[in-house]
C-alpha positions as CSV (number, residue, x, y, z in Angstrom):
1,M,77.3,-21.1,-104.4
2,T,80.8,-20.9,-102.4
3,Q,81.7,-19.2,-99.7
4,P,85.2,-18.5,-98.2
5,A,85.7,-19.6,-94.2
6,R,88.4,-19.7,-92.3
7,V,88.8,-22.2,-89.2
8,K,91.0,-21.5,-86.1
9,L,92.2,-24.0,-84.2
10,T,93.4,-23.8,-80.9
11,S,95.0,-26.8,-78.6
12,I,96.8,-28.0,-76.2
13,S,97.3,-31.6,-77.8
14,L,99.5,-30.9,-81.2
15,S,98.7,-35.1,-82.0
16,R,94.8,-34.0,-81.5
17,L,95.1,-30.9,-82.9
18,G,96.7,-32.7,-86.0
19,N,93.9,-35.2,-86.3
20,V,91.2,-32.7,-86.4
21,C,93.4,-30.7,-89.2
22,T,93.7,-34.1,-91.4
23,E,89.5,-34.5,-90.8
24,I,89.1,-31.3,-92.3
25,M,91.7,-31.6,-95.3
26,N,89.7,-35.1,-96.4
27,I,86.5,-33.7,-95.9
28,G,87.3,-31.1,-98.4
29,K,89.1,-32.9,-100.9
30,K,86.3,-35.5,-101.1
31,A,84.3,-32.5,-101.8
32,G,86.7,-31.0,-104.0
33,I,86.5,-27.4,-102.7
34,K,89.7,-25.3,-102.5
35,I,91.5,-25.5,-98.8
36,K,95.0,-23.5,-98.3
37,G,96.5,-24.7,-95.0
38,P,97.2,-25.9,-92.1
39,I,98.2,-22.9,-91.6
40,P,100.5,-23.2,-87.8
41,L,100.7,-20.2,-85.9
42,P,103.5,-19.4,-83.4
43,V,102.7,-21.6,-80.1
44,K,101.5,-19.5,-77.4
45,R,103.5,-20.2,-74.0
46,L,102.2,-20.3,-70.5
47,N,104.8,-20.0,-68.0
48,V,103.9,-20.7,-64.1
49,V,107.1,-20.4,-61.6
50,T,106.0,-21.9,-58.1
51,R,107.8,-22.6,-54.9
52,K,109.0,-25.8,-53.9
53,S,108.5,-25.5,-50.2
54,P,105.2,-24.5,-48.5
55,C,106.6,-22.4,-45.4
56,G,109.2,-19.6,-45.8
57,S,112.4,-21.5,-44.6
58,G,115.0,-23.2,-46.1
59,T,116.7,-22.7,-49.3
60,E,114.9,-21.3,-52.3
61,T,113.9,-23.9,-54.7
62,Y,111.2,-23.5,-57.8
63,E,109.4,-25.5,-59.7
64,K,108.2,-24.5,-63.5
65,W,105.4,-25.5,-65.4
66,E,104.9,-24.8,-68.9
67,M,101.6,-25.0,-71.2
68,K,102.0,-24.7,-75.0
69,M,98.8,-23.6,-76.5
70,H,99.4,-25.2,-80.5
71,R,97.4,-22.9,-83.1
72,R,96.4,-23.5,-86.7
73,I,94.6,-21.6,-89.5
74,I,92.6,-23.2,-92.4
75,D,91.2,-21.4,-95.5
76,I,88.2,-23.2,-97.1
77,S,85.9,-21.8,-99.9
78,A,82.8,-24.0,-99.7
79,D,79.6,-24.8,-100.3
80,D,76.2,-25.4,-98.0
81,K,77.3,-29.4,-98.0
82,A,80.6,-29.4,-97.4
83,M,80.1,-26.4,-94.6
84,R,77.1,-29.0,-93.1
85,Q,79.7,-31.7,-92.6
86,L,82.4,-29.3,-91.7
87,M,79.8,-28.8,-88.6
88,R,78.9,-32.3,-87.8
89,L,82.7,-33.0,-87.8
90,K,83.5,-35.0,-83.8
91,I,86.1,-32.9,-82.1
92,P,87.9,-33.5,-78.9
93,D,87.4,-32.0,-76.1
94,N,90.5,-30.1,-75.6
95,V,90.6,-28.9,-79.5
96,Y,88.5,-26.1,-79.5
97,I,87.1,-24.6,-83.7
98,E,86.3,-21.3,-84.7
99,L,84.8,-20.9,-87.6
100,S,83.9,-17.4,-89.2
101,L,82.9,-16.7,-92.6
102,T,84.1,-13.9,-94.5
């Protein structure tokens, strides 16, 4: 019995996120299931502006730090066998995965 599922992937590293997406797509092609995606979502940017000088004297110079969070969605209508393969997939530490059954 096929069951629709949605896989949400989030990562700071775009290359590792792409590798996980291709692995999920390969599992889907081998199992012969219907897959939509990966659908790119807007990049979430977190900015932190700090002052360079620890003391209060001198000219005001600032450093800007930015972290980008890349997100993808993959919709799968998979059977139990394909879902078990997705659960056994080795995912890097900085890639976060959320699997929801719809």
